[in-house]
VOVO-398051 format. One record per residue (C-alpha): x, y, z; residue in one letter. Coordinates in steps of 0.02 Angstrom, whole numbers, plus 32768, in hexadecimal, padded with zeros to 4 digits. Last residue first. Layout:
// VOVO-398051
<<X,Y,Z>,a>,
...
***
This chain:
// VOVO-398051
<<4895,2A2A,1A8C>,x>,
<<4824,299F,1A4B>,x>,
<<48A7,290D,1A5C>,x>,
<<4903,294F,1B10>,x>,
<<4869,28F7,1B72>,x>,
<<489A,2855,1B24>,x>,
<<494C,2878,1B48>,x>,
<<4936,2889,1BF1>,x>,
<<48A1,27FA,1C1D>,x>,
<<492B,278A,1BC0>,x>,
<<49C5,27D2,1C2E>,x>,
<<4977,27BE,1CD9>,x>,
<<49B4,2745,1D2C>,x>,
<<4A72,276D,1CFA>,x>,
<<4A4F,27FD,1D8A>,x>,
<<4A29,279D,1E18>,x>,
<<4A7D,27EA,1EA8>,x>,
<<4A73,289B,1E47>,x>,
<<49BB,287F,1E25>,x>,
<<4987,2846,1ED9>,x>,
<<49F4,28D6,1F2C>,x>,
<<49A4,2946,1EC1>,x>,
<<49F6,29BC,1E3D>,x>,
<<4A59,2A68,1E2F>,x>,
<<4A61,2AC5,1D8C>,x>,
<<4B18,2AC6,1D60>,x>,
<<4AE9,2A76,1CC5>,x>,
<<4A32,2A37,1C82>,x>,
<<4A9A,29C8,1C0A>,x>,
<<4B0B,298E,1C70>,x>,
<<4A64,291F,1CBA>,x>,
<<4A96,28A8,1C39>,x>,
<<4B33,285E,1C92>,x>,
<<4B7B,27CA,1C5A>,x>,
<<4BE7,2755,1CC7>,x>,
<<4C8A,2757,1C68>,x>,
<<4CFE,26DD,1C1D>,x>,
<<4DB6,2711,1BD6>,x>,
<<4DF1,2678,1B52>,x>,
<<4E53,25F2,1B75>,x>,
<<4DC4,2568,1B58>,x>,
<<4DDA,2515,1C0D>,x>,
<<4E17,2581,1C6F>,x>,
<<4DA3,260D,1C55>,x>,
<<4D0A,2581,1C53>,x>,
<<4D31,255F,1CEB>,x>,
<<4D5C,2609,1D27>,x>,
<<4CAB,2655,1D05>,x>,
<<4C6B,25C5,1D4C>,x>,
<<4CB6,25FC,1E06>,x>,
<<4C34,261E,1E59>,x>,
<<4B89,25F1,1E17>,x>,
<<4B35,268C,1DC5>,x>,
<<4B27,265C,1D17>,x>,
<<4ABC,25D6,1D38>,x>,
<<4A32,2647,1D50>,x>,
<<4A3E,2685,1C73>,x>,
<<4AE4,26CD,1C3A>,x>,
<<4B89,26C8,1C1D>,x>,
<<4BF5,2734,1B8F>,x>,
<<4C8B,26CF,1B50>,x>,
<<4D0A,2736,1B06>,x>,
<<4D95,2772,1A82>,x>,
<<4D4E,26FE,1A02>,x>,
<<4DCF,271B,196D>,x>,
<<4DFA,279E,18FF>,x>,
<<4DCC,2777,1835>,x>,
<<4E29,2726,17B7>,x>,
<<4DE5,2684,17D7>,x>,
<<4D3F,26AE,17F1>,x>,
<<4CCA,260E,17DB>,x>,
<<4D56,2589,1805>,x>,
<<4D88,25E9,18A3>,x>,
<<4CD2,25E7,18D6>,x>,
<<4CA5,253F,18A8>,x>,
<<4D22,2512,1929>,x>,
<<4CF2,2589,19A7>,x>,
<<4C4A,2548,19A8>,x>,
<<4C91,249B,19C4>,x>,
<<4CFA,24CE,1A58>,x>,
<<4C64,252A,1AA5>,x>,
<<4BF8,247A,1A84>,x>,
<<4C7E,241B,1AD1>,x>,
<<4C93,248B,1B6A>,x>,
<<4BD2,2474,1B7E>,x>,
<<4BE6,23BC,1B7A>,x>,
<<4C5D,23CA,1BE6>,x>,
<<4BF5,2454,1C5D>,x>,
<<4B85,23A0,1C85>,x>,
<<4C17,2325,1CAA>,x>,
<<4C6C,23A2,1D27>,x>,
<<4BDF,23C0,1D91>,x>,
<<4BFB,233E,1E0B>,x>,
<<4CBE,2375,1E0F>,x>,
<<4C82,2420,1E38>,x>,
<<4C26,23F4,1EB8>,x>,
<<4CC6,23AA,1F06>,x>,
<<4D1F,2440,1F00>,x>,
<<4C98,24AF,1F29>,x>,
<<4C9B,242B,1FDA>,x>,
<<4D44,2473,1FFC>,x>,
<<4D94,24F7,1F9E>,x>,
<<4D9C,24EF,1EC2>,x>,
<<4CF2,2556,1EAC>,x>,
<<4C82,2504,1E20>,x>,
<<4BD4,254A,1E75>,x>,
<<4BE8,252A,1F39>,x>,
<<4B68,2589,1F67>,x>,
<<4AE2,2594,1EDE>,x>,
<<4B04,24D5,1EAE>,x>,
<<4AF5,24A6,1F61>,x>,
<<4A65,250A,1F6F>,x>,
<<49FF,24B7,1EE0>,x>,
<<4A39,23F2,1F1E>,x>,
<<49F2,242A,1FC1>,x>,
<<4959,244E,1F74>,x>,
<<494E,23C1,1F0F>,x>,
<<495F,234A,1F85>,x>,
<<4A2B,2323,1FA1>,x>,
<<4A76,2275,1F93>,x>,
<<4B23,22AD,1F72>,x>,
<<4B41,2265,1EC9>,x>,
<<4A99,2271,1EA2>,x>,
<<4A5E,231A,1EE0>,x>,
<<4B07,2360,1E8B>,x>,
<<4ACF,231B,1DCC>,x>,
<<4A1B,2365,1DE2>,x>,
<<4A4D,23FF,1E0B>,x>,
<<4AC2,2403,1D7C>,x>,
<<4A42,23B8,1CFE>,x>,
<<49CA,2455,1D5E>,x>,
<<4A4C,24D5,1D2C>,x>,
<<4A52,24AF,1C66>,x>,
<<4A51,241C,1BDD>,x>,
<<4A02,2413,1B2F>,x>,
<<4A5B,2472,1ABF>,x>,
<<4A20,24FC,1A57>,x>,
<<4A5A,2560,19CC>,x>,
<<4A94,25FE,1992>,x>,
<<4B1E,2649,18F6>,x>,
<<4B31,26D2,18AD>,x>,
<<4AF4,276A,1919>,x>,
<<4B35,2806,18F5>,x>,
<<4B88,2889,195C>,x>,
<<4C03,2877,18FB>,x>,
<<4C2F,27B9,190E>,x>,
<<4BAB,2772,1997>,x>,
<<4BAE,26C0,19B9>,x>,
<<4B1B,267B,1A0E>,x>,
<<4B1B,25D8,1A78>,x>,
<<4A71,25AA,1AEC>,x>,
<<4A5A,253B,1B82>,x>,
<<49D7,24D0,1BB8>,x>,
<<4977,247E,1C35>,x>,
<<4990,2518,1CB1>,x>,
<<49EC,258B,1C51>,x>,
<<4A93,2593,1C26>,x>,
<<4AB3,2635,1BA9>,x>,
<<4B5E,2642,1B4C>,x>,
<<4B84,26CB,1AF2>,x>,
<<4C1C,26A2,1A87>,x>,
<<4C73,2754,1A5B>,x>,
<<4CD5,27A0,19AE>,x>,
<<4CE5,2869,19F1>,x>,
<<4C50,28DC,19FE>,x>,
<<4C16,2977,199A>,x>,
<<4B47,2964,19A1>,x>,
<<4B47,294D,1A59>,x>,
<<4B27,28AC,1A9A>,x>,
<<4AEE,2858,1B27>,x>,
<<4A18,2894,1B45>,x>,
<<4A08,2887,1A8B>,x>,
<<4A6F,27DA,1A7C>,x>,
<<4A06,278F,1B03>,x>,
<<496A,27B3,1ABB>,x>,
<<4990,2765,1A10>,x>,
<<49BC,26C9,1A72>,x>,
<<491B,26BC,1AC7>,x>,
<<48DD,26A3,1A24>,x>,
<<484E,2720,19F2>,x>,
<<479C,275E,1A0C>,x>,
<<4734,2818,1A0A>,x>,
<<46A8,2869,1A4E>,x>,
<<464C,27E9,1A9A>,x>,
<<45CB,2839,1B07>,x>,
<<459E,2812,1BAF>,x>,
<<4512,27D7,1C27>,x>,
<<4558,2759,1C67>,x>,
<<44CD,26E4,1BFA>,x>,
<<4512,2739,1B76>,x>,
<<45C4,2702,1B95>,x>,
<<45B0,266C,1BB2>,x>,
<<4542,263E,1B14>,x>,
<<45B8,26BD,1AA2>,x>,
<<465A,262F,1AF8>,x>,
<<45FE,25A1,1AC8>,x>,
<<45D1,25FA,1A1B>,x>,
<<4698,25FB,1A0F>,x>,
<<46AB,254C,1A27>,x>,
<<4642,2512,19CF>,x>,
<<4696,255A,1928>,x>,
<<4729,2520,194D>,x>,
<<47AF,25A2,1934>,x>,
<<482A,25B3,1897>,x>,
<<48A8,2624,18B8>,x>,
<<490F,2664,181D>,x>,
<<49C4,26E8,1852>,x>,
<<49F0,274F,1792>,x>,
<<4A85,2791,177C>,x>,
<<4A9D,27BA,16C1>,x>,
<<4B34,279E,165A>,x>,
<<4BB6,27D7,1612>,x>,
<<4BED,279A,1541>,x>,
<<4BA8,280A,14EC>,x>,
<<4BFE,28B3,153B>,x>,
<<4B97,2907,15CF>,x>,
<<4B49,29B6,15A1>,x>,
<<4AF1,2995,1650>,x>,
<<4B11,28DD,16C1>,x>,
<<4A73,28A3,16FD>,x>,
<<4AB2,2876,17AC>,x>,
<<4A3B,2810,183C>,x>,
<<499C,2809,17BF>,x>,
<<490C,27BB,183E>,x>,
<<48A0,272B,180D>,x>,
<<4806,26D7,1840>,x>,
<<47A7,262D,1818>,x>,
<<4714,25EB,1876>,x>,
<<4712,253B,187A>,x>,
<<46AE,249A,1855>,x>,
<<469D,24CD,17A0>,x>,
<<474B,24E8,1775>,x>,
<<4762,241B,179B>,x>,
<<47EB,23ED,1813>,x>,
<<48AD,23E1,17EC>,x>,
<<48D1,249A,17DA>,x>,
<<4952,24C7,1782>,x>,
<<4947,24A0,16B4>,x>,
<<4889,24C3,16D2>,x>,
<<48AD,2569,1722>,x>,
<<4921,25A0,169F>,x>,
<<48A1,258F,161A>,x>,
<<482E,25E8,1680>,x>,
<<48AA,267A,16A9>,x>,
<<48AC,26A9,15F5>,x>,
<<47FC,26F9,15E6>,x>,
<<480D,276C,1689>,x>,
<<48B5,2783,163A>,x>,
<<4880,27CD,15A3>,x>,
<<4800,2843,15E6>,x>,
<<487D,2877,167C>,x>,
<<4906,289F,15E1>,x>,
<<4994,2812,15DF>,x>,
<<4A45,280C,15E7>,x>,
<<4A72,275C,15B2>,x>,
<<4A52,26D9,165B>,x>,
<<4AB4,26B3,16E7>,x>,
<<4A52,266E,1765>,x>,
<<4A45,2660,1838>,x>,
<<49DF,25C7,186B>,x>,
<<495C,25A4,18FD>,x>,
<<48DD,2529,18FF>,x>,
<<4887,254B,199D>,x>,
<<485A,24EE,1A55>,x>,
<<491E,24E3,1A84>,x>,
<<4924,259B,1A63>,x>,
<<48AB,25CB,1AF7>,x>,
<<4828,2640,1AA0>,x>,
<<4837,2702,1AD9>,x>,
<<479F,2760,1B06>,x>,
<<4781,2818,1AEB>,x>,
<<46EB,285E,1B5D>,x>,
<<465F,28DB,1B4F>,x>,
<<45ED,28FF,1BE4>,x>,
<<4638,29B3,1BEF>,x>,
<<4603,2A0C,1CA1>,x>,
<<4698,29F2,1D19>,x>,
<<468B,29BD,1DAD>,x>,
<<471A,2939,1D73>,x>,
<<46CC,28BC,1E0C>,x>,
<<463E,28AD,1D86>,x>,
<<46B3,285D,1D1A>,x>,
<<46D5,27D4,1D91>,x>,
<<463E,27BE,1DCE>,x>,
<<45EB,27A0,1D19>,x>,
<<4671,2724,1CEF>,x>,
<<4654,26BF,1D99>,x>,
<<459C,26C4,1D5B>,x>,
<<45C4,2684,1CB8>,x>,
<<463D,25E9,1D01>,x>,
<<45B9,25B5,1D69>,x>,
<<451E,25C1,1CD5>,x>,
<<4590,2555,1C83>,x>,
<<4599,24D4,1CFA>,x>,
<<44DF,24D3,1D15>,x>,
<<44CF,24CA,1C46>,x>,
<<4548,2423,1C55>,x>,
<<45C8,242A,1BB4>,x>,
<<4648,242D,1C24>,x>,
<<4710,2464,1C12>,x>,
<<46DF,2515,1C0C>,x>,
<<46F6,2534,1CCC>,x>,
<<46E5,2473,1D1A>,x>,
<<4725,24C0,1DCF>,x>,
<<46DD,2578,1DB4>,x>,
<<475F,25EB,1D97>,x>,
<<47AE,2646,1E23>,x>,
<<4799,2709,1E1C>,x>,
<<47FF,2780,1DD6>,x>,
<<47D6,2862,1DD1>,x>,
<<4840,28EB,1D89>,x>,
<<4814,29A4,1D79>,x>,
<<481C,2A48,1D17>,x>,
<<48D4,2A13,1CF4>,x>,
<<4902,2AA9,1C7C>,x>,
<<496F,2A89,1BE1>,x>,
<<49C2,2B32,1B83>,x>,
<<49A9,2B99,1AF4>,x>,
<<4972,2C26,1B5B>,x>,
<<48ED,2BC2,1BB2>,x>,
<<48B8,2B16,1B62>,x>,
<<484B,2AAF,1BCF>,x>,
<<4856,29DC,1C24>,x>,
<<47FD,295B,1C6D>,x>,
<<4832,28C6,1CA8>,x>,
<<47D4,282A,1CCD>,x>,
<<482B,2787,1D1C>,x>,
<<47CB,26DA,1D29>,x>,
<<482E,265B,1D93>,x>,
<<4851,25A2,1D82>,x>,
<<4839,255B,1CE2>,x>,
<<483E,2619,1C81>,x>,
<<47A5,2695,1C50>,x>,
<<4817,272F,1C16>,x>,
<<47B1,27CB,1C03>,x>,
<<4805,2862,1BC0>,x>,
<<478C,2906,1BD7>,x>,
<<47AD,298E,1B71>,x>,
<<477C,2A4D,1B97>,x>,
<<477E,2ADF,1B29>,x>,
<<475F,2A84,1A75>,x>,
<<47A3,2A6E,19DD>,x>,
<<4757,2A08,1960>,x>,
***
């Protein structure tokens, strides 16, 4: 279904972000954006009082868009769902709807009765020979988790239009149809998601349990800082090689080393899987941690691959953007990708 306006709602651990987009003459137009702090417990709590507090924060975030629509697209964190890109014989949609459950039994390590299974055909070769395969993204989301989001959105007087994984929203925001082989590294507060794009199509995605919060805690411990001071050190000095930045970088190397290890595993998988194909040409950094000074150089120097901080707002062309967006471009990637979904 196509909409005149579409709202992407990113319910993060530290911030709630909303973006409203519309289409004019085949171009995306930013209607408005909104950011609010997430309540301390957010989605982590099962207490009704905390759910009400989160619902109120979400309501205010969307109300600040000042548009009539109350239908939103949201994303589930990749570490909360079971995600797998699989290859299957070329099937019709009807055939796939039956066969996908056999694949789910093989790849999802929990009872299918406890999850909601959704799938998306990433690539279906047309007029292909019998040895070609179709690529399908399979996602198993805990039914209880989906029900909780629905409950909280209802408390916020909002309607759930669609739900998908954060990685799908990120890929939509950052990757045009023709795109060189690329790894997207999205470093969030508590987890880091890796995704490989080949010919504009997602071919691998998974999540590891480390992120910006682990970096902050390491700085706090090594420098004897409070939580707020550690966060400020991280944002100010990042991974620069001068002065205090050099010491801060040393403090966070173990966390980044674990991310580097996973990226190297991903590169090895890609080289083995696509032996005769072009190599990974770039790394795109996304998520709030991507803004840290020197983090792009850290990955580029250690991996020997061009590394850039992604700018999802390129879809708007040369249109001027508010300073709050320009100073926090990567923060809005998920919300922007969600808003693009229906346009």
